[in-house]
PyMOL CGO cylinders between C-alpha atoms (Angstrom):
from pymol import cmd
from pymol.cgo import CYLINDER

trace = [
    CYLINDER, -78.29, -98.47, 129.07, -79.70, -96.62, 132.02, 0.3, 1, 1, 1, 1, 1, 1,
    CYLINDER, -79.70, -96.62, 132.02, -78.90, -97.60, 135.67, 0.3, 1, 1, 1, 1, 1, 1,
    CYLINDER, -78.90, -97.60, 135.67, -81.29, -99.45, 137.99, 0.3, 1, 1, 1, 1, 1, 1,
    CYLINDER, -81.29, -99.45, 137.99, -84.48, -98.09, 139.33, 0.3, 1, 1, 1, 1, 1, 1,
    CYLINDER, -84.48, -98.09, 139.33, -82.65, -96.46, 142.28, 0.3, 1, 1, 1, 1, 1, 1,
    CYLINDER, -82.65, -96.46, 142.28, -80.67, -94.22, 139.88, 0.3, 1, 1, 1, 1, 1, 1,
    CYLINDER, -80.67, -94.22, 139.88, -82.60, -94.00, 136.53, 0.3, 1, 1, 1, 1, 1, 1,
    CYLINDER, -82.60, -94.00, 136.53, -80.54, -90.95, 135.44, 0.3, 1, 1, 1, 1, 1, 1,
    CYLINDER, -80.54, -90.95, 135.44, -77.21, -92.83, 135.51, 0.3, 1, 1, 1, 1, 1, 1,
    CYLINDER, -77.21, -92.83, 135.51, -76.12, -94.38, 132.28, 0.3, 1, 1, 1, 1, 1, 1,
    CYLINDER, -76.12, -94.38, 132.28, -73.31, -96.78, 131.28, 0.3, 1, 1, 1, 1, 1, 1,
    CYLINDER, -73.31, -96.78, 131.28, -71.21, -95.09, 128.49, 0.3, 1, 1, 1, 1, 1, 1,
    CYLINDER, -71.21, -95.09, 128.49, -70.37, -97.35, 125.52, 0.3, 1, 1, 1, 1, 1, 1,
    CYLINDER, -70.37, -97.35, 125.52, -68.62, -94.76, 123.33, 0.3, 1, 1, 1, 1, 1, 1,
    CYLINDER, -68.62, -94.76, 123.33, -67.13, -91.34, 123.56, 0.3, 1, 1, 1, 1, 1, 1,
    CYLINDER, -67.13, -91.34, 123.56, -66.63, -89.21, 120.38, 0.3, 1, 1, 1, 1, 1, 1,
    CYLINDER, -66.63, -89.21, 120.38, -65.15, -85.72, 120.08, 0.3, 1, 1, 1, 1, 1, 1,
    CYLINDER, -65.15, -85.72, 120.08, -67.48, -83.53, 118.01, 0.3, 1, 1, 1, 1, 1, 1,
    CYLINDER, -67.48, -83.53, 118.01, -69.18, -86.27, 115.91, 0.3, 1, 1, 1, 1, 1, 1,
    CYLINDER, -69.18, -86.27, 115.91, -70.74, -85.27, 112.58, 0.3, 1, 1, 1, 1, 1, 1,
    CYLINDER, -70.74, -85.27, 112.58, -74.59, -85.53, 112.39, 0.3, 1, 1, 1, 1, 1, 1,
    CYLINDER, -74.59, -85.53, 112.39, -74.15, -88.60, 110.15, 0.3, 1, 1, 1, 1, 1, 1,
    CYLINDER, -74.15, -88.60, 110.15, -71.90, -90.38, 112.56, 0.3, 1, 1, 1, 1, 1, 1,
    CYLINDER, -71.90, -90.38, 112.56, -74.26, -89.53, 115.50, 0.3, 1, 1, 1, 1, 1, 1,
    CYLINDER, -74.26, -89.53, 115.50, -77.31, -90.82, 113.54, 0.3, 1, 1, 1, 1, 1, 1,
    CYLINDER, -77.31, -90.82, 113.54, -75.53, -94.09, 112.78, 0.3, 1, 1, 1, 1, 1, 1,
    CYLINDER, -75.53, -94.09, 112.78, -73.68, -94.76, 115.97, 0.3, 1, 1, 1, 1, 1, 1,
    CYLINDER, -73.68, -94.76, 115.97, -74.97, -92.66, 118.90, 0.3, 1, 1, 1, 1, 1, 1,
    CYLINDER, -74.97, -92.66, 118.90, -78.75, -93.46, 118.98, 0.3, 1, 1, 1, 1, 1, 1,
    CYLINDER, -78.75, -93.46, 118.98, -79.99, -94.03, 122.53, 0.3, 1, 1, 1, 1, 1, 1,
    CYLINDER, -79.99, -94.03, 122.53, -82.88, -96.34, 123.12, 0.3, 1, 1, 1, 1, 1, 1,
    CYLINDER, -82.88, -96.34, 123.12, -85.81, -94.36, 124.51, 0.3, 1, 1, 1, 1, 1, 1,
    CYLINDER, -85.81, -94.36, 124.51, -84.77, -91.02, 123.10, 0.3, 1, 1, 1, 1, 1, 1,
    CYLINDER, -84.77, -91.02, 123.10, -86.55, -89.52, 120.10, 0.3, 1, 1, 1, 1, 1, 1,
    CYLINDER, -86.55, -89.52, 120.10, -84.92, -90.02, 116.71, 0.3, 1, 1, 1, 1, 1, 1,
    CYLINDER, -84.92, -90.02, 116.71, -82.31, -87.33, 116.08, 0.3, 1, 1, 1, 1, 1, 1,
    CYLINDER, -82.31, -87.33, 116.08, -81.70, -86.79, 119.77, 0.3, 1, 1, 1, 1, 1, 1,
    CYLINDER, -81.70, -86.79, 119.77, -78.29, -87.67, 121.26, 0.3, 1, 1, 1, 1, 1, 1,
    CYLINDER, -78.29, -87.67, 121.26, -76.53, -87.24, 124.56, 0.3, 1, 1, 1, 1, 1, 1,
    CYLINDER, -76.53, -87.24, 124.56, -73.48, -85.07, 125.04, 0.3, 1, 1, 1, 1, 1, 1,
    CYLINDER, -73.48, -85.07, 125.04, -70.84, -84.59, 127.76, 0.3, 1, 1, 1, 1, 1, 1,
    CYLINDER, -70.84, -84.59, 127.76, -70.01, -81.07, 128.85, 0.3, 1, 1, 1, 1, 1, 1,
    CYLINDER, -70.01, -81.07, 128.85, -66.89, -81.39, 130.81, 0.3, 1, 1, 1, 1, 1, 1,
    CYLINDER, -66.89, -81.39, 130.81, -67.81, -82.16, 134.39, 0.3, 1, 1, 1, 1, 1, 1,
    CYLINDER, -67.81, -82.16, 134.39, -65.96, -85.38, 135.30, 0.3, 1, 1, 1, 1, 1, 1,
    CYLINDER, -65.96, -85.38, 135.30, -65.41, -87.30, 138.48, 0.3, 1, 1, 1, 1, 1, 1,
    CYLINDER, -65.41, -87.30, 138.48, -62.40, -89.52, 137.73, 0.3, 1, 1, 1, 1, 1, 1,
    CYLINDER, -62.40, -89.52, 137.73, -61.40, -92.22, 140.21, 0.3, 1, 1, 1, 1, 1, 1,
    CYLINDER, -61.40, -92.22, 140.21, -58.68, -93.71, 137.96, 0.3, 1, 1, 1, 1, 1, 1,
    CYLINDER, -58.68, -93.71, 137.96, -56.53, -90.62, 137.82, 0.3, 1, 1, 1, 1, 1, 1,
    CYLINDER, -56.53, -90.62, 137.82, -53.18, -92.42, 137.64, 0.3, 1, 1, 1, 1, 1, 1,
    CYLINDER, -53.18, -92.42, 137.64, -54.35, -94.31, 134.53, 0.3, 1, 1, 1, 1, 1, 1,
    CYLINDER, -54.35, -94.31, 134.53, -55.76, -91.18, 132.96, 0.3, 1, 1, 1, 1, 1, 1,
    CYLINDER, -55.76, -91.18, 132.96, -52.64, -89.07, 133.60, 0.3, 1, 1, 1, 1, 1, 1,
    CYLINDER, -52.64, -89.07, 133.60, -50.39, -91.86, 132.41, 0.3, 1, 1, 1, 1, 1, 1,
    CYLINDER, -50.39, -91.86, 132.41, -52.26, -92.13, 129.10, 0.3, 1, 1, 1, 1, 1, 1,
    CYLINDER, -52.26, -92.13, 129.10, -51.97, -88.39, 128.60, 0.3, 1, 1, 1, 1, 1, 1,
    CYLINDER, -51.97, -88.39, 128.60, -48.27, -88.39, 129.39, 0.3, 1, 1, 1, 1, 1, 1,
    CYLINDER, -48.27, -88.39, 129.39, -47.70, -91.33, 126.97, 0.3, 1, 1, 1, 1, 1, 1,
    CYLINDER, -47.70, -91.33, 126.97, -49.77, -89.69, 124.24, 0.3, 1, 1, 1, 1, 1, 1,
    CYLINDER, -49.77, -89.69, 124.24, -47.80, -86.40, 124.75, 0.3, 1, 1, 1, 1, 1, 1,
    CYLINDER, -47.80, -86.40, 124.75, -44.54, -88.25, 124.43, 0.3, 1, 1, 1, 1, 1, 1,
    CYLINDER, -44.54, -88.25, 124.43, -45.67, -90.09, 121.33, 0.3, 1, 1, 1, 1, 1, 1,
    CYLINDER, -45.67, -90.09, 121.33, -46.87, -86.91, 119.58, 0.3, 1, 1, 1, 1, 1, 1,
    CYLINDER, -46.87, -86.91, 119.58, -43.62, -85.03, 120.31, 0.3, 1, 1, 1, 1, 1, 1,
    CYLINDER, -43.62, -85.03, 120.31, -43.00, -81.41, 120.90, 0.3, 1, 1, 1, 1, 1, 1,
    CYLINDER, -43.00, -81.41, 120.90, -43.44, -80.28, 117.32, 0.3, 1, 1, 1, 1, 1, 1,
    CYLINDER, -43.44, -80.28, 117.32, -45.72, -77.12, 116.92, 0.3, 1, 1, 1, 1, 1, 1,
    CYLINDER, -45.72, -77.12, 116.92, -47.46, -79.04, 114.16, 0.3, 1, 1, 1, 1, 1, 1,
    CYLINDER, -47.46, -79.04, 114.16, -48.36, -81.98, 116.40, 0.3, 1, 1, 1, 1, 1, 1,
    CYLINDER, -48.36, -81.98, 116.40, -52.02, -82.42, 117.01, 0.3, 1, 1, 1, 1, 1, 1,
    CYLINDER, -52.02, -82.42, 117.01, -53.32, -81.31, 120.39, 0.3, 1, 1, 1, 1, 1, 1,
    CYLINDER, -53.32, -81.31, 120.39, -54.08, -83.90, 123.08, 0.3, 1, 1, 1, 1, 1, 1,
    CYLINDER, -54.08, -83.90, 123.08, -57.75, -84.58, 123.40, 0.3, 1, 1, 1, 1, 1, 1,
    CYLINDER, -57.75, -84.58, 123.40, -59.16, -85.48, 126.80, 0.3, 1, 1, 1, 1, 1, 1,
    CYLINDER, -59.16, -85.48, 126.80, -61.96, -87.34, 125.04, 0.3, 1, 1, 1, 1, 1, 1,
    CYLINDER, -61.96, -87.34, 125.04, -59.39, -89.88, 123.73, 0.3, 1, 1, 1, 1, 1, 1,
    CYLINDER, -59.39, -89.88, 123.73, -58.06, -90.50, 127.22, 0.3, 1, 1, 1, 1, 1, 1,
    CYLINDER, -58.06, -90.50, 127.22, -61.56, -90.81, 128.62, 0.3, 1, 1, 1, 1, 1, 1,
    CYLINDER, -61.56, -90.81, 128.62, -62.49, -93.31, 125.99, 0.3, 1, 1, 1, 1, 1, 1,
    CYLINDER, -62.49, -93.31, 125.99, -59.49, -95.41, 126.85, 0.3, 1, 1, 1, 1, 1, 1,
    CYLINDER, -59.49, -95.41, 126.85, -60.45, -95.19, 130.49, 0.3, 1, 1, 1, 1, 1, 1,
    CYLINDER, -60.45, -95.19, 130.49, -64.04, -96.09, 129.56, 0.3, 1, 1, 1, 1, 1, 1,
    CYLINDER, -64.04, -96.09, 129.56, -62.83, -99.26, 127.65, 0.3, 1, 1, 1, 1, 1, 1,
    CYLINDER, -62.83, -99.26, 127.65, -60.44, -100.28, 130.43, 0.3, 1, 1, 1, 1, 1, 1,
    CYLINDER, -60.44, -100.28, 130.43, -62.40, -99.47, 133.63, 0.3, 1, 1, 1, 1, 1, 1,
    CYLINDER, -62.40, -99.47, 133.63, -65.89, -98.37, 132.63, 0.3, 1, 1, 1, 1, 1, 1,
    CYLINDER, -65.89, -98.37, 132.63, -67.33, -94.90, 132.59, 0.3, 1, 1, 1, 1, 1, 1,
    CYLINDER, -67.33, -94.90, 132.59, -70.80, -93.73, 133.60, 0.3, 1, 1, 1, 1, 1, 1,
    CYLINDER, -70.80, -93.73, 133.60, -72.72, -90.58, 132.92, 0.3, 1, 1, 1, 1, 1, 1,
    CYLINDER, -72.72, -90.58, 132.92, -75.57, -88.84, 134.70, 0.3, 1, 1, 1, 1, 1, 1,
    CYLINDER, -75.57, -88.84, 134.70, -78.39, -87.26, 132.80, 0.3, 1, 1, 1, 1, 1, 1,
    CYLINDER, -78.39, -87.26, 132.80, -79.20, -83.63, 133.55, 0.3, 1, 1, 1, 1, 1, 1,
    CYLINDER, -79.20, -83.63, 133.55, -81.98, -81.50, 132.23, 0.3, 1, 1, 1, 1, 1, 1,
    CYLINDER, -81.98, -81.50, 132.23, -81.30, -78.10, 130.62, 0.3, 1, 1, 1, 1, 1, 1,
    CYLINDER, -81.30, -78.10, 130.62, -79.75, -76.39, 127.66, 0.3, 1, 1, 1, 1, 1, 1,
    CYLINDER, -79.75, -76.39, 127.66, -76.16, -76.90, 126.70, 0.3, 1, 1, 1, 1, 1, 1,
    CYLINDER, -76.16, -76.90, 126.70, -74.13, -74.04, 125.32, 0.3, 1, 1, 1, 1, 1, 1,
    CYLINDER, -74.13, -74.04, 125.32, -70.80, -74.55, 123.50, 0.3, 1, 1, 1, 1, 1, 1,
    CYLINDER, -70.80, -74.55, 123.50, -68.66, -71.42, 123.97, 0.3, 1, 1, 1, 1, 1, 1,
    CYLINDER, -68.66, -71.42, 123.97, -65.41, -72.81, 122.75, 0.3, 1, 1, 1, 1, 1, 1,
    CYLINDER, -65.41, -72.81, 122.75, -63.85, -72.06, 119.43, 0.3, 1, 1, 1, 1, 1, 1,
    CYLINDER, -63.85, -72.06, 119.43, -66.13, -69.52, 117.85, 0.3, 1, 1, 1, 1, 1, 1,
    CYLINDER, -66.13, -69.52, 117.85, -66.63, -66.00, 119.16, 0.3, 1, 1, 1, 1, 1, 1,
    CYLINDER, -66.63, -66.00, 119.16, -70.18, -65.95, 117.70, 0.3, 1, 1, 1, 1, 1, 1,
    CYLINDER, -70.18, -65.95, 117.70, -71.07, -69.04, 119.86, 0.3, 1, 1, 1, 1, 1, 1,
    CYLINDER, -71.07, -69.04, 119.86, -69.89, -67.24, 123.03, 0.3, 1, 1, 1, 1, 1, 1,
    CYLINDER, -69.89, -67.24, 123.03, -71.98, -64.19, 121.97, 0.3, 1, 1, 1, 1, 1, 1,
    CYLINDER, -71.98, -64.19, 121.97, -75.09, -66.30, 121.38, 0.3, 1, 1, 1, 1, 1, 1,
    CYLINDER, -75.09, -66.30, 121.38, -74.66, -67.93, 124.86, 0.3, 1, 1, 1, 1, 1, 1,
    CYLINDER, -74.66, -67.93, 124.86, -74.37, -64.48, 126.54, 0.3, 1, 1, 1, 1, 1, 1,
    CYLINDER, -74.37, -64.48, 126.54, -77.47, -63.32, 124.71, 0.3, 1, 1, 1, 1, 1, 1,
    CYLINDER, -77.47, -63.32, 124.71, -79.40, -66.47, 125.57, 0.3, 1, 1, 1, 1, 1, 1,
    CYLINDER, -79.40, -66.47, 125.57, -78.55, -66.09, 129.27, 0.3, 1, 1, 1, 1, 1, 1,
    CYLINDER, -78.55, -66.09, 129.27, -78.95, -62.37, 129.53, 0.3, 1, 1, 1, 1, 1, 1,
    CYLINDER, -78.95, -62.37, 129.53, -82.66, -62.41, 130.43, 0.3, 1, 1, 1, 1, 1, 1,
    CYLINDER, -82.66, -62.41, 130.43, -81.94, -64.62, 133.43, 0.3, 1, 1, 1, 1, 1, 1,
    CYLINDER, -81.94, -64.62, 133.43, -79.39, -62.08, 134.69, 0.3, 1, 1, 1, 1, 1, 1,
    CYLINDER, -79.39, -62.08, 134.69, -82.12, -59.44, 135.07, 0.3, 1, 1, 1, 1, 1, 1,
    CYLINDER, -82.12, -59.44, 135.07, -82.89, -60.82, 138.53, 0.3, 1, 1, 1, 1, 1, 1,
    CYLINDER, -82.89, -60.82, 138.53, -79.33, -60.50, 139.70, 0.3, 1, 1, 1, 1, 1, 1,
    CYLINDER, -79.33, -60.50, 139.70, -78.62, -57.52, 141.92, 0.3, 1, 1, 1, 1, 1, 1,
    CYLINDER, -78.62, -57.52, 141.92, -75.80, -55.00, 141.16, 0.3, 1, 1, 1, 1, 1, 1,
    CYLINDER, -75.80, -55.00, 141.16, -73.91, -56.13, 144.24, 0.3, 1, 1, 1, 1, 1, 1,
    CYLINDER, -73.91, -56.13, 144.24, -74.05, -59.77, 142.98, 0.3, 1, 1, 1, 1, 1, 1,
    CYLINDER, -74.05, -59.77, 142.98, -72.84, -58.70, 139.61, 0.3, 1, 1, 1, 1, 1, 1,
    CYLINDER, -72.84, -58.70, 139.61, -69.92, -56.84, 141.26, 0.3, 1, 1, 1, 1, 1, 1,
    CYLINDER, -69.92, -56.84, 141.26, -69.16, -60.02, 143.23, 0.3, 1, 1, 1, 1, 1, 1,
    CYLINDER, -69.16, -60.02, 143.23, -69.20, -62.16, 140.11, 0.3, 1, 1, 1, 1, 1, 1,
    CYLINDER, -69.20, -62.16, 140.11, -66.84, -59.74, 138.28, 0.3, 1, 1, 1, 1, 1, 1,
    CYLINDER, -66.84, -59.74, 138.28, -64.28, -60.32, 141.05, 0.3, 1, 1, 1, 1, 1, 1,
    CYLINDER, -64.28, -60.32, 141.05, -64.57, -64.07, 140.64, 0.3, 1, 1, 1, 1, 1, 1,
    CYLINDER, -64.57, -64.07, 140.64, -66.75, -64.90, 143.67, 0.3, 1, 1, 1, 1, 1, 1,
    CYLINDER, -66.75, -64.90, 143.67, -70.37, -65.01, 144.48, 0.3, 1, 1, 1, 1, 1, 1,
    CYLINDER, -70.37, -65.01, 144.48, -72.07, -62.78, 147.03, 0.3, 1, 1, 1, 1, 1, 1,
    CYLINDER, -72.07, -62.78, 147.03, -73.76, -65.65, 148.76, 0.3, 1, 1, 1, 1, 1, 1,
    CYLINDER, -73.76, -65.65, 148.76, -71.77, -66.75, 151.80, 0.3, 1, 1, 1, 1, 1, 1,
    CYLINDER, -71.77, -66.75, 151.80, -69.73, -69.93, 151.74, 0.3, 1, 1, 1, 1, 1, 1,
]
cmd.load_cgo(trace, "trace")
């Protein structure tokens, strides 16, 4: 459920699932207060305080899977769900649109096209700064 009145956007996570199917989400990931068919997702920004436990789980999982090229890849989601079960994990609700640019080149292109209109207000010098991996606003 959501946190107290002081932080209504903080939620206690009860389950983490890597790329659930629509059927799984409908059955298992409904959130009270959200419209039917609406689910929450994580997008990779984590603040981990139990780093030792997380890294140990990843190391143990890597050892168990072995070095075979056919071994399945490690999934951070699995490690985070173990951490959630052992120590608790919270999320923070943010507003906006989420874009998934991993895996499919078409998804990356759709993201670029969706964001392109917002780049019209960026000056050429800012674009040059971004292409070098830094912003033009002072730090």
